C-alpha positions in Angstrom: -60.1 40.0 -11.7 -61.3 37.3 -14.2 -59.5 34.5 -16.0 -60.6 32.0 -18.6 -60.1 28.6 -17.1 -61.5 25.3 -18.6 -62.5 23.3 -15.6 -64.6 20.4 -14.5 -65.7 18.8 -11.3 -66.0 15.0 -11.0 -68.6 14.6 -8.2 -70.3 11.5 -6.8 -73.8 10.3 -6.2 -72.5 8.9 -2.9 -69.3 8.0 -1.0 -67.7 4.9 -2.5 -69.4 5.4 -5.9 -66.0 5.4 -7.7 -65.3 9.1 -8.2 -61.7 8.8 -7.2 -61.1 6.0 -9.7 -62.8 8.0 -12.4 -61.0 11.2 -11.5 -57.6 9.4 -11.6 -58.4 7.7 -14.9 -59.5 11.0 -16.4 -56.4 12.7 -15.2 -54.3 10.0 -16.8 -56.2 10.3 -20.1 -55.9 14.1 -20.2 -52.2 13.9 -19.3 -51.6 11.5 -22.2 -53.0 14.2 -24.5 -50.3 16.5 -23.3 -52.6 18.8 -21.4 -51.1 20.9 -18.5 -53.5 20.0 -15.6 -54.1 21.2 -12.1 -56.0 19.0 -9.6 -58.1 20.0 -6.6 -60.1 18.2 -3.9 -63.3 19.5 -2.5 -63.2 19.4 1.3 -60.5 18.6 3.9 -59.4 15.2 2.7 -55.6 14.6 2.6 -55.5 11.2 0.9 -57.2 11.7 -2.5 -54.8 14.6 -3.3 -51.9 12.1 -2.9 -53.3 10.2 -5.9 -53.6 13.4 -7.9 -50.0 14.5 -7.0 -48.6 11.1 -7.8 -50.2 11.1 -11.2 -49.5 14.7 -12.1 -46.2 15.3 -10.5 -47.5 18.6 -9.1 -49.2 19.4 -5.8 -52.9 18.9 -5.5 -54.8 21.5 -3.5 -57.9 21.5 -1.3 -60.8 23.8 -1.8 -62.9 23.9 1.4 -65.9 26.1 2.0 -66.2 25.5 5.7 -62.6 26.3 6.7 -62.5 29.2 4.2 -65.0 31.3 2.3 -66.0 31.3 -1.3 -63.6 34.1 -2.2 -60.7 32.1 -0.9 -61.8 29.0 -2.9 -62.0 31.0 -6.1 -58.7 32.7 -5.3 -57.0 29.3 -4.6 -58.5 27.8 -7.8 -57.5 30.7 -10.0 -54.0 31.3 -8.7 -53.0 27.6 -8.6 -54.3 27.2 -12.2 -52.4 30.0 -13.9 -51.1 28.7 -17.2 -53.0 25.4 -17.0 -55.0 24.0 -19.8 -57.6 22.5 -17.5 -58.4 22.3 -13.8 -60.1 19.2 -12.4 -61.8 19.2 -9.0 -62.7 15.9 -7.3 -65.8 16.2 -5.2 -66.4 14.9 -1.7 -69.0 12.3 -0.5 -72.3 12.6 -2.3 -72.8 15.8 -4.5 -75.1 17.6 -2.0 -73.7 16.2 1.2 -72.4 19.0 3.3 -72.2 20.0 7.0 -74.7 18.4 9.3 -77.2 17.3 6.7 -77.1 20.6 4.9 -75.6 21.5 1.6 -73.0 23.9 3.2 -69.5 23.1 2.0 -70.8 20.4 -0.3 -69.4 19.6 -3.7 -72.5 21.3 -5.1 -71.8 24.4 -3.1 -68.2 24.5 -4.4 -69.4 23.9 -8.0 -71.8 26.9 -7.6 -69.2 29.1 -5.9 -66.7 28.5 -8.8 -69.3 28.1 -11.6 -67.7 24.8 -12.5 -69.4 22.3 -14.9 -69.9 19.0 -13.0 -70.0 15.4 -14.2 -71.7 13.1 -11.7 -70.2 9.6 -11.2 -73.1 7.2 -10.4 -72.7 3.6 -9.2 -74.7 1.6 -11.8 -74.2 -1.9 -10.4 -77.4 -3.9 -10.0 -79.7 -0.9 -10.9 -81.9 0.1 -13.7 -84.9 2.5 -13.6 -84.2 3.3 -10.0 -80.9 4.8 -11.0 -82.8 6.9 -13.6 -85.1 8.2 -10.8 -82.1 9.0 -8.6 -80.4 10.9 -11.4 -83.6 12.8 -12.1 -83.6 13.9 -8.5 -80.0 15.0 -8.7 -80.7 17.2 -11.7 -83.7 19.0 -10.1 -82.9 19.0 -6.3 -81.0 22.3 -6.4 -80.8 25.0 -9.1 -78.6 25.7 -10.7 -77.5 22.1 -10.4 -74.2 22.7 -12.3 -74.5 19.1 -13.6 -73.7 18.7 -17.3 -73.3 15.0 -17.6 -73.0 11.5 -16.0 -70.4 8.8 -16.0 -71.7 5.4 -15.0 -69.3 3.3 -12.8 -69.6 -0.4 -12.8 -72.0 -0.6 -15.8 -71.3 -3.6 -18.0 -70.6 -3.0 -21.7 -73.7 -4.9 -22.7 -76.1 -3.1 -20.4 -74.7 0.4 -20.8 -76.6 1.4 -24.0 -79.9 0.6 -22.4 -79.1 2.6 -19.3 -77.9 5.5 -21.3 -81.0 5.6 -23.4 -83.3 5.5 -20.3 -81.3 8.2 -18.5 -81.3 10.6 -21.5 -84.9 9.9 -22.2 -86.1 10.6 -18.6 -83.7 13.3 -17.4 -81.9 16.4 -18.7 -78.5 14.7 -18.1 -76.1 13.6 -20.9 -74.4 10.3 -20.4 -70.8 10.7 -21.3 -69.6 7.2 -20.8 -69.0 4.4 -18.4 -66.3 2.5 -16.5 -66.7 -1.2 -16.0 -65.6 -2.9 -12.8 -61.9 -3.8 -12.9 -60.7 -6.0 -10.0 -57.1 -5.5 -11.1 -57.3 -1.7 -10.6 -59.0 -1.3 -7.3 -58.0 1.4 -4.8 -58.1 0.0 -1.3 -59.5 1.8 1.8 -58.9 1.9 5.5 -60.3 3.8 8.5 -59.4 7.3 7.2 -60.6 6.5 3.6 -58.3 5.5 0.8 -54.8 4.3 1.5 -52.1 6.8 0.5 -50.8 6.6 -3.1 -47.3 5.5 -1.9 -48.8 2.4 -0.2 -50.4 0.9 -3.2 -48.4 -1.6 -5.3 -48.2 -0.9 -9.0 -50.2 2.4 -8.7 -49.3 3.6 -12.1 -50.3 0.2 -13.6 -53.6 0.3 -11.8 -54.4 3.8 -13.1 -53.2 2.9 -16.6 -55.7 0.0 -16.6 -58.5 2.3 -15.4 -57.6 4.9 -18.0 -57.4 2.3 -20.8 -60.9 1.1 -19.9 -62.3 4.6 -19.6 -60.8 5.8 -22.9 -62.7 3.1 -24.8 -66.0 4.1 -23.3 -65.9 7.9 -22.8 -66.8 10.7 -25.1 -63.7 12.7 -24.2 -64.1 15.3 -26.8 -67.6 16.2 -25.5 -66.2 16.3 -21.9 -63.5 18.7 -23.0 -66.0 20.9 -24.7 -68.1 21.0 -21.5 -65.0 22.0 -19.5 -64.1 24.7 -22.0 -67.6 26.2 -21.8 -67.1 27.2 -18.1 -67.6 30.9 -17.6 -64.7 33.2 -16.7 -63.6 32.7 -13.1 -63.9 35.9 -11.1 -61.5 36.2 -8.1 -59.6 38.6 -5.9 -55.9 38.1 -6.1 -54.0 37.3 -2.9 -52.6 40.2 -0.9 -48.9 40.0 -0.6 -48.0 40.1 3.1 -44.9 42.0 4.2 -42.1 39.5 4.8 -40.4 39.3 8.1 -37.2 41.4 8.6 -35.7 38.2 10.1 -36.6 35.2 7.8 -37.2 32.3 10.1 -36.5 28.7 9.1 -39.3 26.2 10.0 -38.6 22.5 10.0 -41.5 20.5 8.5 -41.7 16.8 9.3 -42.5 15.0 6.0 -42.2 11.3 5.3 -44.6 8.3 5.2 -45.5 8.8 8.9 -46.2 12.5 8.5 -47.6 13.4 5.1 -50.9 15.3 5.8 -50.2 18.9 4.9 -52.3 21.4 3.0 -50.1 22.7 0.2 -51.7 26.1 0.7 -50.5 26.1 4.4 -46.9 25.7 3.4 -47.1 28.3 0.6 -48.7 30.9 3.0 -45.9 30.4 5.5 -43.4 31.0 2.7 -45.2 34.1 1.5 -45.1 35.4 5.0 -41.3 35.2 4.9 -40.5 31.8 6.3 -38.1 29.3 4.8 -39.2 25.7 5.0 -36.8 22.8 5.4 -38.1 19.2 5.4 -36.9 16.3 7.6 -37.9 12.8 8.4 -38.6 11.8 12.0 -38.2 8.2 10.8 -34.7 8.4 9.4 -33.0 11.7 10.2 -30.8 11.6 13.2 -31.0 15.3 13.9 -33.3 18.3 13.4 -32.2 20.6 10.6 -29.6 23.1 11.8 -30.5 26.7 12.5 -34.3 26.3 12.7 -36.6 28.6 14.6 -39.9 26.8 14.2 -41.3 23.2 14.0 -44.3 22.0 12.1 -45.4 18.4 12.8 -48.3 17.5 10.5 -50.7 14.6 10.5 -50.3 11.2 9.1 -50.0 7.6 10.3 -47.4 7.6 13.1 -49.2 4.6 14.6 -48.2 2.5 11.6 -44.5 3.4 12.1 -44.3 3.6 15.8 -41.5 1.1 16.2 -39.3 3.0 13.7 -40.1 6.3 15.3 -39.3 4.9 18.7 -35.9 3.6 17.5 -34.9 7.2 16.5 -34.2 8.0 20.1 -31.7 10.9 19.6 -34.1 12.8 17.4 -37.0 12.3 19.8 -34.9 13.7 22.6 -33.8 16.6 20.5 -37.3 17.6 19.7 -38.4 17.3 23.3 -35.5 19.6 24.3 -36.3 22.1 21.6 -39.9 22.4 22.6 -39.0 22.7 26.3 -36.7 25.6 25.3 -39.6 27.4 23.6 -39.2 26.5 19.9 -42.5 27.6 18.3 -44.2 24.4 17.3 -47.5 23.4 15.6 -48.3 19.7 16.0 -51.6 18.5 14.3 -53.2 15.1 14.9 -50.4 12.6 14.0 -47.8 15.2 15.2 -49.8 15.6 18.4 -49.6 11.8 18.9 -45.9 11.9 18.3 -45.4 14.4 21.1 -46.9 12.0 23.7 -44.7 9.8 26.0 -46.1 6.6 24.4 -47.9 5.5 21.3 -49.7 2.2 21.2 -49.7 0.5 17.8 -52.5 -1.6 16.3 -51.0 -4.7 17.8 -51.2 -3.2 21.3 -47.5 -2.6 21.7 -46.5 0.6 23.5 -43.6 2.6 22.0 -41.8 5.6 23.5 -42.3 8.8 21.6 -41.0 12.4 22.1 -42.4 12.8 25.6 -43.0 16.6 25.3 -46.6 15.9 26.5 -47.3 13.5 29.4 -49.6 10.7 28.5 -50.1 8.0 25.9 -52.3 7.5 22.8 -53.9 4.3 21.6 -56.6 3.1 19.1 -60.1 3.9 20.2 -62.9 1.4 20.3 -64.6 3.1 17.4 -64.1 6.1 15.1 -63.3 9.1 17.2 -64.5 12.6 16.8 -64.4 13.6 13.2 -65.6 16.3 10.9 -65.7 20.0 11.0 -65.4 21.9 14.3 -65.1 25.5 15.4 -62.4 26.0 18.0 -62.7 28.8 20.7 -59.4 29.6 22.5 -59.6 30.0 26.3 -56.3 31.9 26.6 -53.8 33.8 24.5 -51.3 31.5 22.9 -49.2 30.7 19.8 -52.0 30.7 17.2 -54.9 32.7 18.8 -56.0 35.2 21.4 -58.5 34.3 24.1 -62.0 34.1 22.7 -60.8 33.9 19.1 -62.6 31.3 17.0 -60.9 29.1 14.3 -62.5 26.7 11.9 -60.8 23.3 11.7 -61.3 19.6 10.9 -60.8 16.4 12.9 -60.5 12.8 11.6 -58.7 10.2 13.6 -59.1 6.8 15.2 -56.3 7.0 17.8 -57.2 8.7 21.1 -55.2 10.4 23.8 -55.6 9.8 27.5 -54.7 13.4 28.2 -57.3 15.9 29.4 -56.2 18.9 27.3 -58.6 21.9 27.6 -57.1 24.9 25.8 -59.9 25.2 23.3 -63.6 24.3 23.2 -64.4 22.5 20.0 -68.0 22.8 18.8 -69.7 20.8 16.0 -71.5 23.1 13.5 -75.4 23.1 13.7 -75.2 21.0 16.9 -74.9 21.5 20.6 -72.1 18.9 20.8 -68.8 20.3 22.1 -65.7 19.1 24.0 -62.5 20.5 25.4 -59.1 19.7 23.8 -55.7 20.9 22.5 -52.6 22.3 24.2 -52.0 26.0 23.7 -49.1 27.9 25.1 -47.2 31.0 23.9 -44.9 28.6 21.9 -46.9 25.4 21.3 -50.2 24.4 19.6 -50.8 20.6 19.7 -54.1 18.8 19.2 -56.2 16.7 16.9 -57.8 19.5 14.8 -56.2 20.4 11.5 -56.2 24.1 10.5 -56.4 25.5 6.9 -54.2 28.6 7.0 -55.8 30.5 4.0 -59.1 30.4 6.0 -57.4 31.7 9.2 -54.3 33.6 7.9 -53.8 35.1 11.4 -52.6 31.7 12.6 -49.9 31.5 10.0 -48.9 35.1 10.6 -48.7 34.6 14.4 -46.6 31.4 13.9 -44.1 33.0 11.6 -43.8 36.1 13.9 -43.1 33.8 16.8 -40.5 31.9 14.8 -38.9 35.2 13.8 -38.8 36.3 17.4 -37.1 33.0 18.4 -34.6 33.4 15.6 -33.8 37.0 16.7 -33.3 36.0 20.3 -31.1 33.0 19.5 -29.1 34.9 16.9 -29.5 32.3 14.2 -28.4 29.4 16.3 -31.9 28.0 16.0 -33.2 25.1 18.1 
């Protein structure tokens, strides 16, 4: 199938160049015009989409070419954008930065796979002709480059005309505008990248100030014309799986401690026949009634350890449900929550669920992070022995457990390690899975939940 979809990628010359600030300001400008937008994030990042969602009021989705193939990316982009006036994709890291110093799964690779016109955000602070040389390299390094223009971040109003003239004289790139530095609109970072949208004071005000500044300095009509010139997007529609005869209800932990979920994961579970019900491990005293599955996603439980510990009844209920065989997926933050203890940043140890013996605490440095391929050692909830799954890790807190249900291997490297818990009813570990790239995981999970529901005759956990 093909569909006409005006679309644009906002990519960066490097990490920290300001592409999220420009993306958010642009989203706000386009929303002010009354356009019906869809937002996407290249790669596995959970945090940038929280900014998109907060601004748009609709879920922002990830497009990842390591955890899923090009066909899935086009499918996700097309199906999530039906009826939209424009789709905006925010890039990841530098434009060509992919897996292990290759361009695999890079922003450029995604732009090519989806034939998306791309605007490059470049940090212009303290630079002149060297910036021109860098942009000349970006435009010629790979072909087709998909680059149609540049936005200069941090350029002063006075110096911008000179930079624009030099770039357009020396390269094939069109300079569409610039965004001066605004101290009153910064988006803070911490060890996993940007802080989440809900943690920033006056987020809407910050974005409004960025949007106001960009509006005065951007050729928005030209940018919209470039987006409209994108070729028709070719894709294969999703197959509609046969729903379960018994529709299981899966409880999904979702609050400020557990907020890292791929929207596509949740949607695929529903398409497979599951009903999702959301609860808060921070504030809800009980698990939802009648559930036959549990999904504990990632997040920052270490920042809320005291409050999680105080909810003792719920912790005990979760431990009992897992012991009784409630099918459960616990990724990263959810995995930490299942430990006996979690040590916060101040060194205080707090009791957690206790379904897994051991404790977790902040590591001395950034732990294992990035893409991995998981190989299962034995049959279990999400995979058969020998099956390989692509996943992503990014965490600072470490476990003192010696889990060994999977071998995780870094792509293009000989680095590997053992990790994860995997039983017929439980998957728990640091790696995050992207279900559209491994639909068998979602199918096995829903089937296990349906079996649990049938055995327990709707009584649930």
